[in-house]
N, C-alpha and C positions, 0 to 999 in steps of 0.2 A: 330234315337232314340235319346230323347231328355232325360236326367235326371235332377231334382230336389232334389238337396240336401238341409237340413238345418243341420248345424253344429254349435254346441253350446257350451262354456265353461263359467264357473264363474272365471273372473282374478282378481276380486277386487272389494268390495262393497262400496257402498258410501249411507248411513251411516250406519255401519254394514254389515248387509246383506239383504238391504233394496232396493238397486237401483244400476244403473250403472252411473257413472259420465259420463257426456256430452263428455268428452276430450277422453275418452276411445272408445264411442261411433264413435267419430272423427276419431281417428287412424283406427278403423274398416270398416266406410265408405271409406276414401280414399284408403284403401288397395283392397276394392272390385271395386272401381273405376278405379284404374290402372290395375286391373286384366281384367277387362271388355275391356279396350283399348287395352291391349297387347294380346287379343284372346284366353286368358285363360279360361274365363266364357263367355257365351252369353249374359248372363245379371246377375244382382246381387242386393243386397237390404241386409240392417241390421235393426235389430231389438231387441228389449229388452223386459224380465219379469223378474220382482224383479233384480237380482243382476248379470243375465246372459247374455252374449252378444251371439246372434245369427246371422250367416249369412246364408241368403237364396239367393240360387245360381241357376242357370241353364247352363247346359253344355252338350256336348257331348262326354264324355268321359267315360261313365258307373260309375256304382257304384263301391266303393271303389276304385279309381284312386288314384293311389300314387301322383300326380300331385296337385287335388284336395285337398286331405287330408294334404298334406305338406304345400300348401298356406294356409290353415286354420289354421295349427299349427303355421307356422312363423307369422300369424295375432294375433293369442292369445300370441305368445311371447311377440309381440310389444304391445300390450293392457295391458301386465303384467308388462312391463318394464315403461309406463305411470302409471299404477297403484301405482307402488311402489314409484315414484317419487311424486305422491300425497299422499303417506301415507294410501292409501286405504286398505280396512279389507280384509285378506285371500287374500292378492296379488296372484296370479296363483295357486290357491289352486285347481285347477281342473287339474292342469298339472303335471301329476305323474312321469312322465320320465323327464332326463334332455337331451333327442334327440328324435328326430323323425325315425321311423322303418319302411318306407314303407307305412303305415295306421294307422289311428288313433284308431285300436282295442286294447284296454288295455292301452291306454295313457291318457284315463281319460276325454277327451270332448266327449260330447253325439252326436250323429248322426243320422238321418234318411233321407234314399235315395230311390226313386222311379223312374225307369226307362219305358219309354212308348212313344208309337205312338203318336203325337199331333193329336187332334181331330179338325176338323174344329173350334169348340169352346169349350174351355179346360177351364172350372171353378175348381179353386184348393182353397182349403183352409189349411192354415197352423196353426197349434195351437202349442203356447208356454206355457208350464207349470212350476211354480216356488214353490219350498218349498214342492214337493211329489214326488213319483217314479215313474217307468215305467209305473207299473201295475195299475196307476190311469188312463189309458186311457181303461183300459179293460170294464168297464162297459158300456161307451160311445160307445166303438165300436159292442159291444152288441146289444145296443139299435139301432146303424145306421143301422146294417146288416144284423141283425137276429130276430128285434121284430117287427111284424107288428102293433102293438098297437102304435109305435113309427113312422114306416117307411111304409107308406100306399103301397109305390110303392112294396114291398114284395108280395102285394096282388094284386094289379091292373095293374102292368107293365110285360109285358110278358118276356121282358128280365132279369127282376129281378127275377121272379115267382121261377126260378130254384136254387136260392141261392147264397150263396158264401162259400168259404173254407178260415177257419181260420187257420194260421200258428201259432204255439204256440209253445214258449221258456220256459224251465225248467233253470233256471239262475243257479240253484245251481249246476246240473248234466251235463249243457253244451249239453242238446240236445233239438231237435226239433219233433214235431207233427202236421198231419195235420187233422181238423175235418171240414168234409163235411156237410154244415147245408142247409137244416133243419133236414136232416135225423139224425145227431148226435150232436143237440143241446144241450142234456140232458149230454152228455159226455163232450162238449165242457163247458158248465158252471160248471161241478164238478170241473174242473182244474182252470179255470181263476177267479172263486169266490175266488181263494187264491192268490190274486195279488203280494204278496211279493214275491212268487217264479215262480208262472208260469204266463207270460206275452204276449199278442197279439204281433206279430212282423209284420204281413202282413196279409192283406185280398184280396181274389182274386174271382173277378165274374166267375162263373161256367158257365153262358152262353156267355159271351165276353173272356172268356179267360185271361183278363187284369187284372193287380194288381190294386186295387182301393184305397188300405192307407197302410202307412208303418210308423214305430214307432222306436224312441230310446228305445233301452233296455239295456245301458249299467248301471250297478249298481256300484258306485263308491267304497261302501264298500267291495264288493266282489273282486275288482279289488286291490284296497291296502291293504286289510287285517284289515282295521280299519276304522273309519268314518273320514272322509276328507270332508264333505257336502252333502246335498242332491244331488238325481241324475237330478231332474228339466228336464223332459222329453219333447221332441218335437214329432209331429205327421205331418203329409201330408195323405190330404182327397182327392182323385177327385170326380167330382159330375156330374150329369146329365147324360141323353141319355144311361139308363141302369143301373146307378149308384146313389145312394140316391142324392136325391136333396137337395139343399143348406141348405133348411128350415129343412129337414129331419136329417141332418148332425149336424146341430146346437142345434136340439130340446133336445137331451139328456142333455145338459149344463142349461136347463132352471130348474133344480134342482142341489141342491149343493152337490152332493154325498159326502159321508165320505171317504178320503182317508189317507194315512198314510204321516207323514212327520211335518209341522210345526218347533216349537222349537226344535232345535237339533235332527231333522230328526225323533223323538222319540214318536210321538204324534199323535193322530186321529182328524182330522178338516175336515170342509167342502171346498169343492172346488170351490171357487166363480168366476163366468165367469164375466170379467171386459174389460173396454176399456183400451186402449195403456195407456193413462196418468194415469189411478189408478191401474198399475200394478207395485205397489212398496208396497209390504207387511209389515208391522211395528208392528202389534199387536201380541204378542208372536211370532214373525216371521210369520206370517200367516194374515187372513186364508190364505192356499195356492192360487193362482191365475191363471188362463188361460185367454188368450188372442187368438182370433180369427182373421187373415190377410188373407181375400180373395184377389183371382188375378185371372185375365183372363190370362192364358199364349198364347201368339199368335208370332208365329215362333220364341219360344224359350225367347221371351221378357214377361218380369213379368209387366202386367198392372195391377197395383194398387200400396199398398195394400187399402183397404178397412177394415176399421175397425168395424168387424161383431158384437162385443158385444157393441158397443156404440150404444145401441138401449133402449129406456124404458122397450120393453117387457122384458128384463132380470131384470128389478129391483128388482121384486119379489124374485127372485134367490137371489139377494146379499141381501135383505131383509133376507130373511131365511138363510142365511150363518151366517149372525152376530147373529141370533137368537139361531142356533146349535153352532156355537163358544161360546157363553154365556153359554149354558148347558153344554158343554164338558169342560169347562175351570174351571167350579164349581166342578171336579171331582179331579182337582189338582195332585197328581201324584198316582192317582189309576187307574186301567183300568176300564173302556175303554179309558179314555183319553190317558192315556200313553201305548204305545204298549206294548205287551206280552214281556217277557223277552227275549225269543229266537229270536224278532224283534228288538230289541233296537239297532238302529247305534250307540248311544253314552253314554256309560254305565259303570258305576264302578263297576257291580256284580262280575267280576272274581276276584276284587280287595277284595271286602267284602268276599267273598266266601273263600278265601283264608285264610284272616285274621280272620275269626270266625270260621274257620272249627272246631278246637279243642273243642268248646262251643256245639256243637249239640250233644245231647244225644240219643242212638238209643233207641228205643221205644220198648217194648217186642211184641213178636208177638201175631195177634189176638187169636190162639189157646192157648197159654199161659194165655190170659187174662180170656178166657171161664174159662179154668182148674182153676185158682184161684179162680173165682167166684163162682164155681161148689163145689171147698172145703171150702169155706166160708160158703157156704149155707147149 
């Protein structure tokens, strides 16, 4: 069995939260190349979206492997050291612990891992997002694996006609549930339509019995108990041969869906599909960006990447994203641009509530109002 792992962390922004400095990428690239030479990895490469360094790796050690996660942790410590040397912004901000403890769960870095038996031809798409949260994948995954208006294979491919199972996490209660679609499609939508809390973790083919997609589900604010940066999720999607075609997987991103994130992680903004060179958000820390890296996985080797959104057919999505950004920005500190108070990542509300608590005056009950009005009449 082969495992494909994407592990990412923000270990220092250049400039502000907008990009990764080339020297950090060089540190990460050297570490991955050394791990391949030493046999820890079958293959690996590095990538960036916004201010996050991503390690894309294949190995035969399974998900949640201590050796793989320890390697990623050590690599991020090394990029953090380089970030501090360069005076980069927020050096090491995603590393929420002083030490590694078996795997990366709860330590800050995000990761998506997918174990599978390699097919004769194994096309895989790796998506990296910046300035948004894990729930940003919910709507695209629904479109890919449950919406026949997006994915023709759900109607005309016999291997896809049986549908898919969606494993959904409740990030607040640390619970999971599996919905079988199409039978439980409406139940699925009730939950994943609230992406701040409910997140699609994996998608599995019912006909093939194979996992088709995996996402990162780490919420930094829930781990740290305070805002320490947006989650910047990653996702792996396998394609073709009983799974959605490459074009069906990419099609949802032709619409710049509104997601949570952007400035201070506390606003709604459009998710803009971009080529790798354009994955450096700067306008109001946005709009949030997503890049798609395409690979052919062959005997564990990552043949690629191909920059999937470096395609003029996504130009209209980018134009629309800018228009939506203009519209939402015009709302300033008002909802729906600003997130609801219970979803704000970065807020002074608790301080304000405490300071102003004595100035709030209790209003009379509605029944008392009616009685007073009757007496006056």
